[in-house]
KESE-160372 format. One line per field, with one value per residue (C-alpha): chain; residue in three letters; x negated, y negated, z negated. Coordinates in pm, 1 decimal. Layout:
N
unit	A ...
code	ala ...
X	X ...
Y	Y ...
Z	Z ...
END
This chain:
623
unit	A A A A A A A A A A A A A A A A A A A A A A A A A A A A A A A A A A A A A A A A A A A A A A A A A A A A A A A A A A A A A A A A A A A A A A A A A A A A A A A A A A A A A A A A A A A A A A A A A A A A A A A A A A A A A A A A A A A A A A A A A A A A A A A A A A A A A A A A A A A A A A A A A A A A A A A A A A A A A A A A A A A A A A A A A A A A A A A A A A A A A A A A A A A A A A A A A A A A A A A A A A A A A A A A A A A A A A A A A A A A A A A A A A A A A A A A A A A A A A A A A A A A A A A A A A A A A A A A A A A A A A A A A A A A A A A A A A A A A A A A A A A A A A A A A A A A A A A A A A A A A A A A A A A A A A A A A A A A A A A A A A A A A A A A A A A A A A A A A A A A A A A A A A A A A A A A A A A A A A A A A A A A A A A A A A A A A A A A A A A A A A A A A A A A A A A A A A A A A A A A A A A A A A A A A A A A A A A A A A A A A A A A A A A A A A A A A A A A A A A A A A A A A A A A A A A A A A A A A A A A A A A A A A A A A A A A A A A A A A A A A A A A A A A A A A A A A A A A A A A A A A A A A A A A A A A A A A A A A A A A A A A A A A A A A A A A A A A A A A A A A A A A A A A A A A A A A A A A A A A A A A A A A A A A A A A A A A A A A A A A A A A A A A A A A A A A A A A A A A A A A A A A A A A A A A A A A A A A A A A A A A A
code	unk unk unk unk unk unk unk unk unk unk unk unk unk unk unk unk unk unk unk unk unk unk unk unk unk unk unk unk unk unk unk unk unk unk unk unk unk unk unk unk unk unk unk unk unk unk unk unk unk unk unk unk unk unk unk unk unk unk unk unk unk unk unk unk unk unk unk unk unk unk unk unk unk unk unk unk unk unk unk unk unk unk unk unk unk unk unk unk unk unk unk unk unk unk unk unk unk unk unk unk unk unk unk unk unk unk unk unk unk unk unk unk unk unk unk unk unk unk unk unk unk unk unk unk unk unk unk unk unk unk unk unk unk unk unk unk unk unk unk unk unk unk unk unk unk unk unk unk unk unk unk unk unk unk unk unk unk unk unk unk unk unk unk unk unk unk unk unk unk unk unk unk unk unk unk unk unk unk unk unk unk unk unk unk unk unk unk unk unk unk unk unk unk unk unk unk unk unk unk unk unk unk unk unk unk unk unk unk unk unk unk unk unk unk unk unk unk unk unk unk unk unk unk unk unk unk unk unk unk unk unk unk unk unk unk unk unk unk unk unk unk unk unk unk unk unk unk unk unk unk unk unk unk unk unk unk unk unk unk unk unk unk unk unk unk unk unk unk unk unk unk unk unk unk unk unk unk unk unk unk unk unk unk unk unk unk unk unk unk unk unk unk unk unk unk unk unk unk unk unk unk unk unk unk unk unk unk unk unk unk unk unk unk unk unk unk unk unk unk unk unk unk unk unk unk unk unk unk unk unk unk unk unk unk unk unk unk unk unk unk unk unk unk unk unk unk unk unk unk unk unk unk unk unk unk unk unk unk unk unk unk unk unk unk unk unk unk unk unk unk unk unk unk unk unk unk unk unk unk unk unk unk unk unk unk unk unk unk unk unk unk unk unk unk unk unk unk unk unk unk unk unk unk unk unk unk unk unk unk unk unk unk unk unk unk unk unk unk unk unk unk unk unk unk unk unk unk unk unk unk unk unk unk unk unk unk unk unk unk unk unk unk unk unk unk unk unk unk unk unk unk unk unk unk unk unk unk unk unk unk unk unk unk unk unk unk unk unk unk unk unk unk unk unk unk unk unk unk unk unk unk unk unk unk unk unk unk unk unk unk unk unk unk unk unk unk unk unk unk unk unk unk unk unk unk unk unk unk unk unk unk unk unk unk unk unk unk unk unk unk unk unk unk unk unk unk unk unk unk unk unk unk unk unk unk unk unk unk unk unk unk unk unk unk unk unk unk unk unk unk unk unk unk unk unk unk unk unk unk unk unk unk unk unk unk unk unk unk unk unk unk unk unk unk unk unk unk unk unk unk unk unk unk unk unk unk unk unk unk unk unk unk unk unk unk unk unk unk unk unk unk unk unk unk unk unk unk unk unk unk unk unk unk unk unk unk unk unk unk unk unk unk unk
X	1672.0 1497.2 1448.8 1217.6 980.0 946.9 622.4 554.1 624.9 459.1 725.6 1003.3 852.8 846.0 1227.9 1462.7 1784.2 2007.2 1760.0 1748.1 2125.7 2094.2 1816.3 2036.2 2317.3 2078.8 1932.0 2279.8 2367.5 2034.6 2089.8 2441.5 2325.6 2022.1 2187.7 2484.8 2235.7 1991.1 2204.9 2068.9 2160.7 2375.9 2595.8 2316.2 2093.5 2364.5 2403.8 2041.3 1959.6 1949.4 1792.7 1505.7 1460.7 1442.6 1174.3 966.0 999.8 939.5 648.5 320.3 362.1 178.4 -49.0 252.1 415.2 783.6 907.5 1247.8 1433.2 1545.7 1423.5 1710.5 1783.5 1440.0 1530.5 1526.6 1196.7 1058.3 1191.6 1037.2 701.8 652.8 818.9 1121.9 1016.0 988.3 1363.8 1435.6 1276.6 1407.8 1413.3 1317.3 1034.0 710.1 894.4 946.9 1073.2 1400.3 1221.9 913.7 589.3 249.6 82.6 317.9 246.3 54.6 386.9 520.7 361.1 514.0 683.6 1040.3 1329.6 1499.4 1681.2 1593.1 1213.2 1124.3 1099.3 862.2 650.4 652.6 561.8 270.4 154.5 173.6 -26.5 -286.7 -302.2 -364.0 -626.0 -819.6 -794.4 -610.0 -345.8 -34.8 336.2 508.7 879.2 1104.7 1440.4 1691.0 2060.2 2331.4 2406.2 2045.1 2089.5 2304.9 1978.6 1814.3 1462.2 1543.5 1612.0 1296.3 1109.5 1308.0 1228.1 856.2 873.1 960.0 607.9 442.5 262.7 228.9 469.1 678.9 1006.1 1302.1 1572.8 1908.0 2086.6 2444.2 2696.7 2927.7 2833.3 2566.0 2663.9 3011.2 3186.3 2992.7 3107.1 3034.8 2951.8 2684.7 2932.9 3184.9 2915.0 2805.6 3166.2 3210.4 2917.7 3044.5 3392.8 3311.4 3456.5 3480.9 3108.0 3039.0 3279.4 3124.7 2778.9 2896.3 3070.0 2780.1 2536.3 2764.6 2814.4 2444.7 2360.6 2584.7 2390.8 2213.5 1839.5 1768.2 2052.3 1887.0 1561.6 1743.5 1915.7 1586.8 1407.8 1673.6 1671.0 1293.7 1257.5 1552.4 1566.5 1941.8 2197.3 2372.3 2115.1 2284.3 2636.7 2650.8 2701.5 2505.6 2343.0 2183.9 1864.3 1791.7 1838.7 1581.0 1333.0 1365.3 1464.3 1785.3 1844.4 2164.4 2390.2 2299.5 2471.1 2280.5 2377.6 2249.6 1884.0 1807.9 1950.9 1760.6 1429.4 1468.6 1542.1 1270.2 1012.2 1134.9 1101.4 746.6 638.4 720.0 451.3 661.0 924.6 1226.9 1539.3 1717.2 2078.4 2173.6 2529.2 2557.7 2826.1 2752.1 2826.2 2841.9 2896.5 3044.6 3415.6 3430.7 3135.1 3283.6 3613.3 3449.8 3090.1 3064.7 3134.6 2876.5 2609.5 2446.3 2582.3 2541.4 2553.7 2884.3 3099.6 3039.5 3389.7 3573.2 3308.9 3398.5 3125.0 3036.9 3034.4 3330.0 3280.4 3132.6 3393.4 3376.2 3045.6 2914.5 3015.3 3374.5 3383.4 3250.7 3498.0 3803.6 3708.0 3624.0 3965.1 4133.6 3950.6 4020.4 4396.6 4396.8 4124.1 4172.2 3822.0 3653.4 3506.2 3301.1 3016.7 2850.4 2571.4 2726.5 2787.6 3155.9 3182.4 2846.8 2883.2 3248.2 3385.5 3612.7 3901.2 3839.8 3852.2 4182.5 4351.3 4189.9 4093.8 4072.3 3815.1 3605.7 3304.1 3099.2 2806.2 2640.4 2284.3 2185.2 2096.9 1933.7 2248.8 2461.4 2273.5 2269.1 2631.9 2717.5 2527.8 2739.2 3058.5 2948.8 2869.5 3220.5 3378.7 3416.9 3278.6 3104.2 2995.6 2720.0 2731.1 2409.6 2170.7 1875.2 1611.8 1801.9 1824.7 1445.4 1506.5 1683.9 1428.9 1345.5 1712.8 1781.3 1495.7 1554.0 1922.5 2082.3 1854.3 1704.5 2060.5 2164.2 2470.1 2710.0 2646.8 2691.3 2464.1 2593.8 2286.1 2391.8 2136.7 1900.2 1630.3 1542.1 1779.9 1614.2 1608.2 1566.8 1226.4 996.3 1199.6 1517.2 1407.1 1547.1 1253.9 1135.6 1443.3 1371.0 1024.4 1119.3 1442.2 1306.5 1027.4 1282.0 1381.9 1756.7 1819.9 1975.6 1966.9 2158.9 2208.8 2498.8 2443.6 2769.3 3079.7 3265.9 2977.3 2961.8 3322.8 3248.9 2929.3 3124.0 3393.0 3125.6 2938.7 3252.2 3475.4 3229.2 2882.4 2818.4 2484.5 2299.4 2327.8 2246.9 2395.7 2190.3 2334.0 2220.3 2347.0 2574.9 2805.0 2869.2 2755.8 3049.5 2857.9 2814.9 3167.6 3207.3 2951.4 3147.6 3003.0 3111.5 2884.1 2702.5 2457.3 2102.4 2193.5 2131.7 2260.6 2140.8 2344.2 2207.8 1981.9 1680.8 1321.0 958.5 1032.4 1257.3 1380.4 1461.8 1611.0 1789.7 2048.9 2028.3 1750.8 1977.5 2122.0 1767.7 1674.9 1981.2 1856.4 1504.1 1645.3 1839.7 1526.9 1312.4 1583.5 1536.2 1171.6 1263.8 1238.8 1535.8 1473.1 1652.7 1839.0 1881.6 2031.4 1840.3 2132.4 1984.5 1652.8 1644.9 1669.6 1517.3 1679.8 1385.9 1583.0 1644.3 1277.5 1175.5 1401.3 1264.5 901.0 932.4 1096.2 919.3 564.1 631.3 859.1 924.1 1064.1 1241.7 1331.3 1377.4 1162.7 792.5 591.4 440.3 667.7 927.9 1113.9 858.1 576.2 797.9 860.5 492.0 381.9 618.9 525.9 151.3 182.8 405.9 350.8 7.9 36.4 331.6 248.4 439.9 477.2 611.6 806.8 835.6 745.3 388.0 248.7 319.7 575.8 793.0 846.3 1166.6 1304.7 1575.6 1609.4 1575.6 1252.0 1122.0 1201.1 1011.5 721.8 698.3 726.0 1049.1 1274.5 1353.7 1110.7 822.3 903.5 912.8 568.8 424.8 568.0 430.9 87.7 84.9 204.6 -58.2 -329.3 -225.5 -238.8
Y	-1043.6 -724.5 -853.5 -1131.6 -867.3 -678.4 -760.3 -424.1 -47.0 -1.3 -218.1 -15.1 313.2 180.5 153.4 415.6 534.8 266.7 -5.8 111.8 70.6 -277.6 -357.2 -252.8 -478.1 -772.9 -721.1 -728.5 -1048.7 -1199.4 -1109.2 -1254.9 -1579.5 -1625.9 -1541.1 -1762.5 -2051.6 -1946.2 -1710.2 -1373.6 -1006.8 -923.0 -615.2 -386.3 -493.4 -447.1 -89.2 21.9 -115.4 222.7 388.1 139.2 179.9 557.8 515.6 303.1 572.6 879.5 748.5 572.5 244.5 88.0 392.3 586.8 421.0 333.8 218.9 50.4 90.7 -252.9 -391.3 -624.3 -406.9 -460.5 -738.0 -510.8 -367.9 -721.6 -797.3 -485.4 -549.7 -888.4 -1131.9 -1232.4 -1595.4 -1628.5 -1584.5 -1955.7 -1995.3 -1673.9 -1704.3 -2072.0 -2212.2 -2131.8 -1912.1 -1539.5 -1336.0 -1145.3 -842.0 -639.6 -809.7 -647.2 -985.7 -1077.6 -788.9 -458.3 -300.0 -368.2 -85.5 -159.9 -459.6 -385.2 -589.1 -380.1 -53.0 316.4 276.3 394.7 768.0 712.8 474.0 704.1 1008.5 821.6 706.0 1061.4 1191.1 919.4 1012.3 1378.0 1313.9 1090.1 1342.9 1107.2 1195.8 982.6 1019.4 864.4 786.8 649.4 510.0 502.9 416.7 631.7 348.5 356.9 725.2 615.3 497.9 753.2 668.6 819.6 1157.7 1142.5 1104.0 1376.6 1613.2 1557.9 1542.7 1911.3 1991.2 1830.0 2076.6 1844.9 1646.7 1372.1 1245.7 1091.4 935.5 898.5 604.7 695.1 417.8 498.1 167.1 -8.5 -373.7 -296.9 34.8 330.0 503.0 830.4 1190.4 1131.9 936.9 1221.6 1475.8 1294.2 1239.4 1613.6 1677.3 1414.0 1556.1 1925.9 2003.3 2369.3 2391.6 2226.1 2459.1 2758.5 2650.4 2619.3 2957.9 3142.8 2994.0 3091.5 3445.2 3506.7 3369.0 3630.6 3923.7 4088.0 4043.1 3917.6 3666.4 3347.4 3431.9 3506.2 3166.8 2995.1 3186.3 3102.0 2739.4 2725.2 2892.3 2727.7 2414.8 2447.8 2721.3 2492.0 2587.0 2928.4 2799.1 2480.0 2616.5 2460.9 2201.1 1951.1 1868.5 2227.5 2338.7 2078.4 2232.1 1967.7 2075.0 1907.0 1813.2 1657.4 1483.3 1304.5 1009.1 699.9 516.4 788.2 704.0 1022.7 1251.5 1073.7 1079.1 1454.5 1526.3 1288.1 1467.9 1799.6 1668.9 1551.9 1912.1 2037.8 2092.8 1978.7 1723.0 1694.9 1479.1 1366.7 1263.3 980.5 844.9 473.1 206.4 -100.6 -418.2 -233.4 -450.5 -754.4 -731.8 -941.9 -751.4 -413.2 -506.3 -653.9 -529.0 -630.0 -994.8 -985.6 -816.4 -1149.7 -1451.6 -1824.9 -1996.0 -1906.9 -1959.2 -1666.5 -1667.6 -1652.1 -1521.5 -1798.2 -1987.3 -2328.8 -2476.3 -2451.1 -2225.8 -2403.8 -2395.1 -2329.1 -2148.9 -2024.7 -1677.1 -1797.9 -1953.1 -1633.7 -1417.8 -1621.6 -1660.3 -1292.5 -1193.9 -1442.5 -1301.9 -942.3 -1006.2 -1068.4 -823.9 -459.5 -369.8 -567.9 -355.3 -465.3 -287.2 -361.0 -188.3 -183.5 -560.8 -623.5 -906.9 -1070.4 -1073.8 -1182.1 -857.5 -774.5 -960.5 -784.3 -450.3 -547.0 -653.3 -399.3 -94.4 137.1 -89.0 -157.8 59.4 35.8 270.7 224.3 100.3 222.4 -60.8 169.9 378.3 62.9 -60.9 267.6 348.2 1.7 91.9 404.8 204.0 -38.1 248.3 381.7 49.9 -135.1 -478.9 -412.2 -690.4 -599.2 -843.7 -826.9 -1041.9 -1155.0 -992.2 -661.4 -643.5 -609.7 -249.6 -182.5 -337.0 -13.0 66.4 -280.8 -239.6 120.9 190.9 -146.5 -356.2 -99.3 -11.7 -379.3 -292.0 -568.2 -556.3 -879.7 -934.1 -1185.3 -1279.6 -1425.7 -1574.4 -1677.0 -1917.6 -1989.0 -1826.7 -1930.6 -1747.1 -1388.3 -1468.2 -1306.5 -994.7 -1188.4 -1500.6 -1474.6 -1648.4 -1393.4 -1317.7 -1563.7 -1411.9 -1045.8 -1079.2 -1303.1 -1051.7 -795.3 -793.2 -831.1 -986.3 -1333.1 -1550.7 -1865.3 -2073.7 -2310.7 -2667.8 -2679.1 -2480.6 -2563.8 -2444.9 -2116.6 -2053.2 -2122.6 -1916.0 -1618.6 -1661.5 -1676.7 -1370.7 -1154.6 -1278.3 -1392.7 -1245.4 -881.6 -800.0 -787.9 -1119.3 -1247.6 -1549.2 -1672.5 -1897.2 -1998.1 -1929.5 -2179.8 -2459.9 -2496.9 -2828.8 -3052.0 -3331.4 -3400.0 -3278.3 -3534.2 -3343.1 -3050.4 -2941.2 -2595.0 -2298.6 -2220.2 -1931.9 -2051.7 -2418.8 -2669.6 -3025.5 -3381.5 -3523.7 -3879.2 -4017.6 -4229.4 -4292.7 -4221.2 -3949.0 -3645.2 -3436.9 -3088.4 -2871.1 -2537.4 -2415.1 -2548.1 -2789.4 -2996.4 -3168.4 -3227.4 -3378.5 -3602.7 -3737.1 -3780.3 -3984.3 -4207.3 -4275.3 -4349.5 -4574.8 -4802.2 -4833.9 -4931.3 -4595.2 -4487.0 -4113.2 -3868.2 -3600.4 -3265.7 -2931.8 -2640.3 -2408.0 -2109.8 -1991.3 -1718.9 -1790.1 -2130.1 -2411.5 -2503.3 -2777.2 -2946.9 -2918.1 -3049.9 -3351.7 -3428.1 -3376.6 -3604.2 -3888.1 -3889.9 -3911.5 -3690.6 -3387.9 -3265.1 -2911.5 -2812.3 -2458.6 -2270.3 -1977.2 -1898.6 -2076.4 -1758.7 -1625.1 -1892.3 -2148.6 -2426.1 -2228.4 -2146.0 -2517.0 -2598.6 -2343.3 -2489.4 -2851.7 -2786.9 -2611.0 -2864.2 -3193.3 -3188.7 -3562.4 -3506.6 -3424.0 -3158.9 -3140.2 -2810.4 -2823.2 -2464.9 -2242.1 -2128.5 -1783.8 -1676.6 -1514.4 -1769.5 -1713.4 -1766.0 -2107.2 -2361.5 -2406.8 -2787.1 -2752.1 -2489.5 -2704.9 -2996.8 -2778.7 -2624.2 -2958.6 -2905.8 -3153.6 -3483.4 -3695.5 -3458.5 -3454.7 -3834.8 -3849.2 -3604.8 -3806.4 -4131.7 -3969.9 -3877.5 -4222.8 -4390.0 -4165.1 -4244.5 -4617.6
Z	-2846.8 -2742.6 -2391.1 -2509.2 -2644.8 -2314.5 -2134.8 -1973.1 -1975.5 -2314.4 -2475.8 -2311.4 -2432.8 -2790.4 -2807.7 -2951.6 -2784.9 -2938.6 -2857.7 -2495.6 -2473.3 -2617.9 -2371.9 -2079.1 -2200.5 -2245.4 -1898.5 -1741.5 -1923.2 -1820.4 -1454.0 -1452.9 -1615.3 -1388.8 -1055.9 -1144.0 -1124.8 -850.6 -643.2 -538.9 -514.1 -813.8 -773.3 -657.1 -947.5 -1209.9 -1090.1 -1140.3 -1486.5 -1664.9 -1360.6 -1370.8 -1745.9 -1697.1 -1430.0 -1666.0 -1933.4 -1717.3 -1512.3 -1580.0 -1392.3 -1217.2 -1174.0 -1050.8 -749.5 -712.9 -371.6 -366.1 -37.9 89.5 -243.8 -327.3 -634.0 -790.2 -1037.6 -1345.2 -1220.6 -1214.6 -1562.7 -1716.9 -1547.4 -1713.0 -1474.0 -1681.3 -1710.1 -1331.3 -1278.6 -1312.4 -969.5 -816.0 -433.0 -455.4 -245.4 -426.3 -677.7 -720.7 -428.1 -448.7 -301.0 -401.3 -297.6 -341.8 -365.7 -651.1 -888.8 -909.0 -1010.9 -658.9 -463.4 -121.9 40.6 148.9 284.1 551.8 496.3 528.2 510.2 159.4 230.2 523.6 317.0 15.6 220.2 375.6 34.3 -102.9 192.2 134.3 -233.2 -150.4 116.8 -121.3 -404.3 -638.3 -894.0 -934.9 -875.1 -575.3 -610.2 -336.0 -449.7 -165.4 -168.8 -15.3 229.1 351.0 435.5 728.6 888.4 1114.6 1000.9 661.6 824.2 1030.7 703.3 524.3 809.0 748.5 369.0 360.6 482.5 182.0 -43.7 -342.1 -555.7 -401.4 -552.6 -373.8 -590.6 -418.4 -581.8 -496.9 -566.2 -274.1 -109.0 93.4 136.3 257.9 201.8 337.4 653.7 830.3 758.9 493.4 281.8 306.8 224.4 -90.5 -192.8 -172.1 -405.1 -650.3 -666.1 -663.5 -1005.1 -909.4 -863.7 -1198.8 -1375.5 -1200.7 -1309.9 -1669.3 -1672.5 -1509.2 -1758.3 -2046.2 -1919.1 -1864.0 -2207.3 -2372.9 -2227.5 -2524.1 -2557.3 -2204.6 -2158.2 -2280.6 -2107.5 -1781.9 -1786.2 -1862.6 -1586.9 -1327.3 -1437.0 -1416.6 -1078.2 -909.7 -1130.2 -1147.0 -1095.2 -852.7 -590.1 -575.2 -528.2 -322.7 29.7 317.0 99.3 336.1 149.2 46.3 404.6 508.2 261.6 -10.3 -362.0 -476.4 -841.8 -971.1 -957.2 -1280.3 -1448.3 -1340.5 -1659.7 -1897.2 -1959.2 -2154.6 -1885.5 -1608.8 -1795.8 -1845.6 -1479.9 -1355.3 -1570.2 -1435.8 -1081.3 -1156.4 -1222.4 -873.5 -610.9 -315.5 -218.6 -446.5 -427.7 -745.0 -689.1 -928.3 -954.0 -1035.0 -1025.7 -819.1 -1013.7 -1348.6 -1652.1 -1479.2 -1403.9 -1085.2 -935.5 -1025.3 -858.8 -547.6 -517.5 -150.8 -232.4 -511.4 -300.7 -225.0 -409.0 -415.3 -758.4 -926.7 -1235.5 -1471.8 -1620.9 -1289.9 -1051.0 -806.9 -617.9 -759.5 -410.2 -180.9 119.6 417.3 692.1 966.0 977.8 1309.3 1190.1 1138.1 1485.4 1644.9 1453.0 1549.4 1915.3 1958.3 1822.1 2056.3 2359.6 2255.3 2236.6 2611.5 2711.2 2603.9 2729.6 2451.4 2170.8 1869.3 1691.3 1359.0 1166.4 816.7 817.6 904.5 651.1 715.4 1093.9 1096.5 1242.5 949.8 1112.5 1444.1 1263.7 1104.3 1428.1 1661.8 1452.6 1753.2 1919.1 1608.1 1526.7 1207.8 1265.6 925.3 881.1 1225.4 1462.5 1716.1 1741.8 1756.3 2062.8 2253.2 2173.1 2307.9 2624.3 2652.0 2605.7 2875.5 3112.8 3046.1 3144.5 2815.0 2726.9 2393.4 2159.8 1912.9 1620.2 1419.4 1219.0 1428.5 1206.6 1203.8 1583.1 1587.9 1481.2 1810.2 2048.3 2228.0 2279.5 2421.5 2664.2 2774.2 2726.8 2799.0 3018.1 3253.0 3354.9 3349.1 3141.1 3028.7 2654.8 2457.9 2158.2 1903.1 1698.7 1367.4 1122.6 1403.1 1294.1 931.9 682.4 357.2 29.2 150.7 294.7 549.2 624.5 700.4 888.0 1241.2 1406.6 1662.9 1874.6 2155.8 2193.0 2194.2 2394.8 2671.4 2731.2 2858.6 3228.2 3296.6 2954.3 2942.8 2631.3 2543.4 2231.2 2155.3 2039.9 1837.6 1747.7 2069.5 2281.3 2087.9 2186.5 2552.9 2542.8 2410.9 2675.6 2946.5 2814.2 2793.2 3072.2 3340.3 3307.9 3401.3 3249.2 2915.1 2735.5 2386.5 2208.5 1913.0 1644.1 1295.6 947.6 779.9 882.4 1252.1 1395.9 1488.4 1659.5 2031.1 2103.1 2382.6 2588.9 2722.0 3055.0 3177.1 3113.3 3437.6 3441.9 3383.1 3356.1 3078.5 3054.8 3006.2 2719.2 2702.5 2977.5 2887.3 2986.7 2891.0 2636.6 2696.7 2403.8 2538.6 2264.6 2234.1 1984.4 1631.1 1727.4 1954.4 1647.0 1520.3 1857.5 1834.4 1501.7 1640.4 1928.6 1688.3 1482.3 1786.0 1929.6 1628.2 1730.0 2086.1 2262.0 2474.6 2480.5 2705.6 2510.1 2689.4 2588.1 2739.8 2657.1 2847.5 2712.3 2975.1 3258.4 3191.1 3390.8 3616.1 3789.5 3456.5 3358.7 3700.7 3658.6 3313.7 3411.0 3713.7 3520.9 3182.0 3055.0 2751.8 2715.5 2361.3 2335.3 2013.4 1905.1 1577.3 1685.4 1671.5 1937.1 2081.0 2353.8 2288.1 2497.9 2465.1 2622.3 2920.9 2971.2 2921.7 3181.2 3442.2 3371.6 3374.7 3708.5 3882.6 3695.4 3525.2 3458.2 3222.0 2862.3 2665.8 2286.8 2153.7 1828.2 1706.0 1414.3 1351.5 1418.9 1062.1 835.4 658.9 288.6 91.3 3.8 76.5 453.9 435.4 239.0 480.8 785.1 633.8 526.4 874.9 1052.5 1247.5 1065.0 1237.5 1032.7 1105.7 1476.4 1488.4 1322.1 1578.2 1868.5 1724.2 1690.3 2060.0 2164.9 1948.7 2088.7 2445.3 2374.9
END
């Protein structure tokens, strides 16, 4: 196999045209086989195989710098830069990341994980290069879906000022994770389908070439000065009007054509955008037919494309989706907003049943939040469904546009807590800290699937202010169903009374606290089990009751300690009951790398066995 001989760019450059085609085919087969075992991002990687090969041929990596927007399409990049043998542990704890990591390889020039950042990062890198008098190419690869993010346009606006070479490659596959929406998608579709323009270009070139003596030179001169005759004929071209030279579109599966245009782009003394057309999921039938489903996959059967494990049902996302649709049937004021994640957040069903009240704004969390504020000001009850780590991008809008006006916007925070294999950029472990810092914001977390339903009912039908509901990824907890106290603003609940030790948990950690109690019960300790439920406002009466009747309070949360629930409890107890000891179980002040969630919980000391050991240590010390 050719692939076994590839250890770096020099091996790629040694191949002829036919061998490059064979290499692309072997890479696709390799990616399918490896992700079928480990899981990972498949469709996006299958679409950029030839594009990545062309980059390794046209540029001198790692001296030249390639920045992959989001970065989940960097698998071929990792293969060609000598990391093929690391794919057996892709996204596993201690193994290779599914995203570019500077600490992992000198070929990874910038860490990415969230969308629409590569042009800003690339522009900054190019400016640093020029100020330091260095000489290397900077290339930002950004997908058409990422161009729905406003940060990309902020960067494009500034890239036009650059007086030296900087290359932006637009990887246009007509998709982000789900199908693209909005004006940029329509604009790019127009360029793709403009057969009239392509014919005009061909005929003008032909006509000019036939002019005696000067014809060929005239065509060459126009091509050289304008880089393509298309610049004369595409009316109102967005990138040209912003001051960025536009080249393309070029077939993203034709290595020779891309290498030629990349080398042409490298000669320019300003910012240039190369428009590359690719097919997401290329080379694997199931992924081509359903690229959204194969964006991120669990281990699957290669022949059928079906997951090896049956779908976990119901997940918290499923519960949210079904309950939101039920509420919306009776309440015409309910609207739902997603930032390019209708499938992932569970809003696809809402969009099907209530298309007029469903808004997919693209990869634009800031706009999602402020548009929700506008809807609320107009009298609607908007629900913004978003992954916890993605809502970080809308912090300023939550603070200024929603909370200052105390508008009734509901934030449904999916993937809160540890999410596993996607690593640092996707762990939802900061939301309690950043949301509880904002005046007027209320935050609650359900202990099980039934409480999520009631939380959502309360947030939409009863509460009239900004409120966030955080819930984890994966199967919804079905335990503790017998404890079904009504949702009262700012109130938690004692589930099982006890003595000496009080376990006060929120959200996903209530089930962990339940298991801790069971283990300590076997050792003779009858612990109190309490559900904080509201992180903000904290139930001071509940904390007072626990502090007055126990010698140790153990708080449990799946959030970083700094700014979290546990420190709120600790501050109250130390002020009012200094004789009562508090143990905070939370995540450290650190970024959590990729890995199986169970392994991460054990490694970070928030699983039930680790908590029991920490409690025993305190009890032994007090003896």
